[in-house]
N, C-alpha and C positions, 0 to 999 in steps of 0.2 A: 372565259377562263382567267383566273386571277393568279394561281400559283401552281407550279409544277415541281415535283420532287423527283430528282434523278439519282438513282443509286448505281454507282460504278463499283465493280468488284475486281476486275482483272488486274494483276500486278505487272502486266507486260508493257505498260506505258504506251508509247507510240506504235509498238508492234502488236498491240491488242486489236483483234478483229472486232470485238464487241464495242470497244471505245471508238473505233473508226465509224461504226454504224451509228452510235449514239451522237457523234458529232454531226452527222448528216441529219439525224432526227431532231436534234436541238435547233439546227438552223431552220428546218421547216417549221417547227413550232414557233420560233421567234418571228418568222415571216407571217404566220397565221395570227399570232397573238403578240403584237409588238410591245404591249405594256405588261406582259406576264412577268411574274417574279419566278425565276428559275433557281431552285436550290439544288446544288450538287453535293452529294455525299460520296466521297471517294474512300471506300472501305479498305483499299490497298494502302492508303496513307494513314488513315485515322486509327486503325487497329482498335476497334471497339472491344471492350472486355466481354468475355463469356460470363454468364451468370454465376455469381458466387452466392453463398448463403445469405449474406446481409442484403445484397441487391434484390435477390428473389423475395425475401421477406418484405423489403421496402416497397416493392411494386405490387405485392399481392395481399398485404395485410389489410384487414378491415378494422383493426384496432387503431383508433384515432391517436392515442398517446404514443403507441409504438411507431406509427407512421411518421409522426412529428420528429421522433428521435432518430429515425432513419432517413429523414428528408434529404440529406446530402447524398446518400447513396442512390436515391431515386432521381436526382437532378438530370443526369444524362438521358435516362429513359424517358423522363418527362419531356425533355427538349425534342428528342427524336419522335416521340408520339405526337407532340403538338405539330411538328412539321408534317407528319403524315395526315393528321386530321384536318390541317389547314390547307391541304392541297387538293386540287380538282383532278389532277392526273399524277399517277405514280409510274415512273419508268424504272425498271430493274434490268440492268445489263450485266450478264454474268457468263463466264465460261462453265462448261461441264467438267467437273473433276471426278474421275472414278465413278462416273454415271450419276453423280449427285451434285449438289451445290457446294461451293467452298464454305468453310467454317466461318469465314468473315461475314458472309451473307446470313448464315444461320444465327450469328450473334446479333445482327441487326433485327432479324425477325423476332428473336426471343425478347428483345428490349421493347418492341412495339406491340406485340400481341399480348395485351394485358386485360385481365378481367376488370370491368368497370370503366375502361377507357376505350378499347377497340372492340370488345365483345362483352356480353353479359349472359349469365345463366337465367333462364326463365322456366316457368312451369312447362312450357311447350318445347323446351330445348335451348339451344344457344342462339342468341340474337347478335348479329354483327352490327357494330356501331359506326363503322367507317363506310356507310352506304353513300350512294349517289356520287361515287367516284369512278374513274376509269383507270385502267392500268395497261401498260405496254411492256411486254417481256422481250428483251433482245438476248437471244441465247446462242452462244457459240459452242461448237463441238468439233472434235477431230473427225468423227465419223458421221454416218447418216442414221438418224434416230426417228425420223418421221414416218419411215416405212421400212419394210424388209425385216431381216432376221434380228436386227439390233433394236427394233422398236420397243420390245418389252424391257430393255435395259435403261430406258429413259426415266430417271427418277427426278428430273429437274422440272420440266413443265407440269407434269401431273401434281407434284408437290406444291409448286408455287400457286397454281390455280386453286388447289384445295385450301391452302392456308389463307390466300386472299379472299376466297369465298367465305371462309370461316369468320372473317372480320367484316364481311359485307360487300367486298369488291368483286362483283361478278361480271362486269363489262371488261373483258380482258382480251387484248389482241397480242399475237406473237409474231416476231420476226426471227427467222432461223438463219444462222450462218453455219452451214453444215459442210462437212468434208474437208476441214482445214488440214487434215493429215493424209488426205488422198491426193496424190500428185495431179491426177486428171481433173479434179474438182476444185482444188484449192484456189487456183487463179481467179475463178469466177464466183467464189463464195461471198466475198464482201460486195462486189458489184451487184450481184443478184439481190443481196439483202438491202443495199442502198436503193435499188429500184423498188423493192417492196415498201420502203419507207414512204415513197411517193404515192403508194396505193392505199395507205392506211386511212381509215375513217377518223379524222381528227376534228 
């Protein structure tokens, strides 16, 4: 493994459950792969832009002249996409907000899910171009969404698995930090997730 891309989303800093677990995960990855290049993208600090008309045109146009004129608008998307395509492992650490992903993570996704770069249309359908990569999802939530009555309300893991599969990343493992708003479960949520880090197939 040569390069790992880690996407952090929570704005809670040291109080973040997902960041606490990714700290444990990063330490294990460095132990296993001492020479690996670890790229960290902190979306709570970086504030990636949501797609505007010019950027959308810049990253999707097939017109060579127009693409050249809009090149500056595409630079950030190019850099983020290059980081993804150059990585062997993608780690996405995010809280669940209102049953879905924060808009900061959606902004990153919109900048890297690009026709001709990370997927392409073929006669047989869509072909993901980010193949032969692995992903780990570190997902924090106030409630329990892996079972019980609230399971259908989870629009985080199903969406992330779907969009990663769309670009060719199908080897996906998940670590859950559940019950952060449930007094009887919260104290063990992070320790249990940290234990799960040690059980990942890396």
